[in-house]
C-alpha positions as CSV (number, residue, x, y, z in Angstrom):
1,M,28.8,77.3,53.2
2,S,30.2,78.4,56.5
3,I,33.3,80.4,57.2
4,T,34.7,77.5,59.2
5,E,34.7,75.2,56.3
6,H,35.6,77.6,53.4
7,P,37.3,80.5,55.0
8,A,39.2,81.7,51.9
9,H,36.6,81.1,49.2
10,G,35.0,84.0,47.4
11,H,31.4,82.7,47.1
12,A,28.8,82.7,49.7
13,G,26.6,79.7,50.3
14,H,22.9,79.4,49.7
15,V,21.0,82.5,50.4
16,C,17.2,82.9,50.6
17,V,15.5,86.3,50.3
18,D,12.0,87.3,51.4
19,D,11.3,90.4,49.3
20,C,7.5,90.5,49.2
21,G,7.5,89.2,45.7
22,H,8.9,92.3,44.1
23,D,10.8,92.3,40.8
24,H,14.4,93.4,41.2
25,A,15.3,96.0,38.6
26,H,11.9,96.7,37.0
27,Q,10.3,97.9,40.2
28,A,12.9,100.6,40.8
29,K,11.4,104.0,41.5
30,A,12.3,106.7,39.0
31,S,13.7,108.7,41.9
32,S,16.2,106.0,42.9
33,G,19.3,107.7,41.6
34,I,22.9,107.0,42.7
35,Y,25.7,109.6,43.0
36,L,29.2,108.0,42.8
37,I,32.0,109.4,45.0
38,S,35.6,108.3,45.8
39,P,36.4,109.1,49.4
40,S,39.2,106.6,49.7
41,S,41.7,105.1,47.3
42,A,42.0,106.2,43.7
43,V,40.1,104.4,40.9
44,R,42.6,102.4,38.9
45,D,40.7,102.3,35.6
46,P,38.1,105.0,34.8
47,Q,36.4,102.5,32.4
48,T,35.2,100.5,35.4
49,V,33.2,103.4,36.7
50,A,31.6,104.0,33.3
51,L,30.7,100.3,33.1
52,A,29.3,100.4,36.7
53,Q,27.1,103.3,35.5
54,E,25.8,101.2,32.7
55,R,25.1,98.2,34.9
56,L,23.4,100.3,37.6
57,T,21.2,101.8,34.9
58,Q,20.2,98.3,33.9
59,E,19.3,97.7,37.5
60,G,16.9,100.6,37.3
61,F,19.0,103.3,38.9
62,K,19.9,106.7,37.4
63,T,23.5,107.6,38.1
64,A,25.8,110.6,38.3
65,V,29.5,110.7,38.9
66,D,31.1,113.3,41.2
67,R,33.6,115.5,39.2
68,A,36.4,114.5,41.5
69,A,35.6,110.8,41.6
70,L,38.4,109.9,39.2
71,A,41.0,112.3,40.7
72,V,44.4,110.9,41.8
73,H,46.8,112.1,44.4
74,Q,49.4,109.6,45.5
75,R,47.3,106.5,46.4
76,F,44.2,108.6,47.1
77,A,41.3,109.6,45.0
78,G,42.4,113.2,45.1
79,T,43.6,115.4,47.9
80,E,41.8,115.6,51.2
81,K,40.2,118.8,50.1
82,Q,38.9,117.2,46.9
83,R,37.5,114.2,48.6
84,L,35.8,116.3,51.3
85,A,34.3,118.5,48.6
86,G,33.0,115.3,46.9
87,L,31.2,114.3,50.1
88,N,29.7,117.8,50.4
89,R,28.5,117.8,46.8
90,A,27.0,114.4,47.4
91,I,24.6,115.7,50.1
92,A,23.7,118.8,48.0
93,Q,22.8,116.9,44.8
94,K,19.4,115.3,44.0
95,H,20.1,111.6,44.0
96,P,19.0,109.8,47.2
97,I,21.8,107.2,47.2
98,V,25.5,108.0,47.6
99,M,27.8,105.1,46.7
100,A,31.5,104.8,47.0
101,T,33.3,103.7,43.9
102,R,35.7,101.6,45.9
103,G,37.4,101.2,49.3
104,G,41.1,101.1,50.0
105,Y,42.3,103.7,52.4
106,G,41.7,107.4,53.0
107,L,38.6,108.0,55.0
108,S,40.5,107.9,58.3
109,R,42.2,111.2,57.4
110,L,38.8,112.9,56.7
111,L,36.8,111.9,59.8
112,P,37.5,115.0,61.9
113,Q,36.7,117.3,59.0
114,I,33.4,115.8,58.0
115,D,30.2,117.6,59.0
116,W,28.4,114.6,60.4
117,R,25.2,116.4,61.3
118,A,24.9,117.6,57.7
119,M,25.5,114.1,56.4
120,A,22.8,112.7,58.6
121,D,20.3,115.6,57.9
122,S,20.8,115.1,54.2
123,G,18.7,111.9,54.3
124,K,21.0,110.4,51.8
125,R,21.6,106.6,51.8
126,F,25.3,106.2,52.0
127,V,26.7,102.8,50.9
128,G,30.2,101.4,50.5
129,L,32.5,98.6,51.8
130,S,35.8,98.0,53.5
131,D,37.4,101.5,54.2
132,F,33.9,102.9,54.0
133,T,33.3,101.2,57.4
134,A,35.0,104.2,58.9
135,F,32.3,106.5,57.5
136,N,29.5,104.1,58.5
137,L,30.6,103.8,62.1
138,A,31.5,107.4,62.5
139,L,28.1,108.5,61.2
140,L,26.4,106.1,63.7
141,A,28.6,107.3,66.6
142,Q,28.2,111.0,65.8
143,T,24.5,111.1,64.9
144,G,22.8,107.7,65.3
145,A,22.0,107.7,61.5
146,V,21.6,104.6,59.5
147,S,24.0,103.9,56.5
148,Y,24.8,100.9,54.4
149,T,27.6,98.5,53.7
150,G,28.0,96.0,50.9
151,A,28.0,96.8,47.3
152,T,30.4,99.3,45.7
153,A,30.5,100.5,42.1
154,V,33.8,99.2,40.8
155,A,34.0,95.8,42.6
156,D,30.3,94.8,42.1
157,F,29.1,96.6,39.0
158,G,32.3,97.5,37.1
159,G,33.8,94.1,36.4
160,K,33.5,91.5,33.6
161,T,30.2,90.3,35.0
162,V,27.7,91.3,37.7
163,D,26.7,88.8,40.4
164,D,23.0,88.5,40.2
165,L,22.5,88.0,44.0
166,T,24.7,91.0,44.9
167,A,22.7,93.2,42.5
168,A,19.4,91.9,43.7
169,L,20.1,92.3,47.4
170,F,21.4,95.8,46.9
171,G,18.4,96.8,44.9
172,E,15.9,95.3,47.3
173,L,17.5,96.9,50.3
174,M,17.6,100.3,48.6
175,R,14.0,100.1,47.6
176,G,12.8,98.9,51.0
177,E,11.7,95.5,49.7
178,L,14.1,93.2,51.7
179,E,12.4,91.8,54.8
180,I,14.5,88.7,55.7
181,L,17.9,87.6,54.7
182,S,18.3,83.9,55.4
183,F,21.6,82.2,54.9
184,E,23.2,78.7,55.4
185,T,25.4,78.2,58.4
186,R,26.9,75.1,59.7
187,D,28.4,76.7,62.8
188,A,25.9,78.8,64.7
189,D,24.9,79.1,68.3
190,R,21.2,79.3,69.1
191,V,19.9,82.8,69.3
192,D,16.7,84.7,68.9
193,A,17.3,88.4,69.5
194,R,16.8,92.0,68.4
195,G,19.4,94.8,68.4
196,V,21.2,97.4,66.5
197,L,23.1,95.9,63.5
198,W,26.6,97.3,63.4
199,G,30.2,96.4,62.3
200,G,31.8,96.0,58.9
201,N,35.5,95.6,58.1
202,L,37.2,94.5,61.3
203,A,40.6,96.2,60.8
204,T,39.0,99.5,59.9
205,M,36.6,99.3,62.9
206,M,39.6,98.6,65.2
207,S,41.3,101.8,63.9
208,L,38.4,103.7,65.5
209,M,38.9,102.3,69.0
210,G,39.4,105.1,71.5
211,T,38.2,107.8,69.1
212,P,34.9,109.7,68.9
213,Y,34.0,107.7,65.8
214,M,33.6,104.3,67.5
215,P,29.9,103.6,68.3
216,K,29.1,102.6,71.8
217,V,26.5,99.9,71.0
218,R,24.9,97.9,73.8
219,G,22.8,94.9,73.0
220,G,23.7,95.0,69.4
221,I,24.3,92.5,66.6
222,L,27.9,92.9,65.6
223,F,29.0,91.6,62.2
224,I,32.6,91.5,60.9
225,E,34.7,90.6,57.8
226,D,38.2,91.2,56.5
227,V,40.5,90.5,53.7
228,A,44.2,89.5,53.7
229,E,44.3,89.3,57.5
230,H,45.9,86.2,58.9
231,P,43.7,84.4,61.5
232,F,46.1,85.4,64.3
233,R,45.6,89.1,63.4
234,V,41.8,88.5,63.4
235,E,42.0,86.9,66.8
236,R,44.2,89.7,68.1
237,M,41.6,92.3,67.0
238,L,38.8,90.2,68.6
239,A,40.9,90.0,71.8
240,Q,41.1,93.8,71.9
241,L,37.3,94.1,71.5
242,L,36.9,91.5,74.2
243,Q,39.3,93.2,76.6
244,A,37.7,96.6,75.9
245,G,34.4,95.1,77.0
246,V,32.7,95.5,73.5
247,L,32.0,91.9,72.7
248,Q,30.3,91.1,76.1
249,R,27.8,93.9,75.5
250,Q,26.4,92.4,72.2
251,K,23.5,90.0,71.7
252,A,25.3,88.2,68.8
253,I,28.6,88.2,66.9
254,V,28.1,87.3,63.2
255,F,31.1,86.3,61.0
256,G,31.1,87.3,57.4
257,Y,33.9,86.1,55.2
258,F,37.6,86.4,55.9
259,T,39.4,85.9,52.6
260,E,42.8,86.1,50.8
261,Y,45.1,85.1,53.6
262,R,47.9,82.5,53.6
263,L,48.6,80.0,56.3
264,A,52.1,79.1,57.3
265,Q,53.4,75.6,58.1
266,H,54.0,76.5,61.7
267,D,50.3,77.4,62.1
268,A,49.9,73.7,62.5
269,G,46.1,73.6,62.1
270,Y,45.5,77.1,63.5
271,D,42.9,78.6,61.1
272,M,39.7,80.6,61.2
273,P,37.8,77.7,62.8
274,A,40.3,77.8,65.7
275,V,39.7,81.5,66.1
276,V,35.9,81.0,66.3
277,K,36.4,78.1,68.8
278,W,38.7,80.4,70.9
279,L,36.1,83.2,70.8
280,R,33.4,80.9,72.0
281,S,35.6,79.9,74.9
282,V,36.1,83.4,76.2
283,V,32.8,85.2,75.5
284,K,29.3,84.0,76.4
285,V,27.7,85.6,73.4
286,P,26.1,83.6,70.5
287,V,28.4,83.3,67.5
288,I,27.1,82.8,64.0
289,T,29.2,82.1,60.8
290,G,28.4,82.2,57.1
291,L,26.9,85.7,56.7
292,P,27.2,86.5,52.9
293,Y,29.2,89.6,53.4
294,G,32.8,90.7,52.9
295,H,35.3,90.8,50.1
296,I,33.5,88.1,48.2
297,R,31.5,88.0,44.9
298,S,28.1,87.3,46.3
299,K,27.4,89.7,49.1
300,A,24.5,91.3,50.9
301,T,24.2,95.0,51.5
302,L,23.3,95.6,55.1
303,P,22.0,98.6,57.2
304,I,24.4,99.8,59.8
305,G,22.7,101.4,62.8
306,Q,19.2,99.8,62.1
307,K,17.4,97.7,64.6
308,V,17.1,94.1,63.3
309,G,16.3,90.7,64.5
310,I,18.4,87.6,64.3
311,A,17.5,83.9,64.8
312,T,19.0,80.6,64.1
313,E,17.7,77.1,63.5
314,A,19.3,73.9,62.2
315,G,21.7,74.9,59.4
316,M,20.1,78.3,58.8
317,A,20.3,81.8,60.2
318,H,17.7,84.5,59.6
319,L,18.5,88.2,59.7
320,V,15.2,90.2,59.9
321,I,15.9,93.5,58.2
322,D,12.4,94.8,58.4
323,E,11.6,94.0,62.0
324,H,8.3,95.9,61.9
325,S,6.7,93.2,59.7
326,H,7.9,90.3,61.9
């Protein structure tokens, strides 16, 4: 399935995983614990966090919930002071993985107050999605440290069911088992390149332009997704990246899923495929669609700031996560 054919659907296409033959949950190391924090919007239903804990335990991860993770202040998961304290507790506690309960909005307020060197030096593996892109990219810009984007507690482990692929890909990446993520694409330029993988939620990334929290990546592999953003808004953000000289410096531009938008009658055929076509006409960088990432049910968890490889062939793209083995 490619974004150009199913731009608003919530399921990724066929995904192949090369994970060295490891089992998913049963091979989890005893030390693979997850500490849950809420640095952005408030959790709407505390039961979803409790359910996420149960599901993550079933996947082989011990869990602990920060004492302010269920706090509420206006739309936020507590005051700025509470949310900052949660981040600081996260780097002091024992579990190696720090996962956001959800996205929403709130990290932008915190960026100038976060001790980025302390975050990087903690060695924790931070993971989130959407608004967490602000943390991912700021950490990369400020320290060069790798963090992760994809699974979150409530959306992926706290619902009625858990998507097996999402859980498997999260577990494999956290355990260092994922070597290659291969996915179907019906709209990909030819490419065989290596570079720093970076990106995430497009609107959140654009909010960092002109700040000390926007990474200056040259020769990178940029991946993007968004939710409830009309194609013209997506194009406008891409135009800004183009005119700022960011896109021309990349080795590949990879589209995840752009979901939950509504076209108008006067769009007259203007949709995400038109945006991709326009992008190809203005930038001579390979463009790939169909990455199983975004506000969708079946999603990969990806390392932001890590050097990876990317290659395409007929109908398939391959993201080489563990480039040392290939």
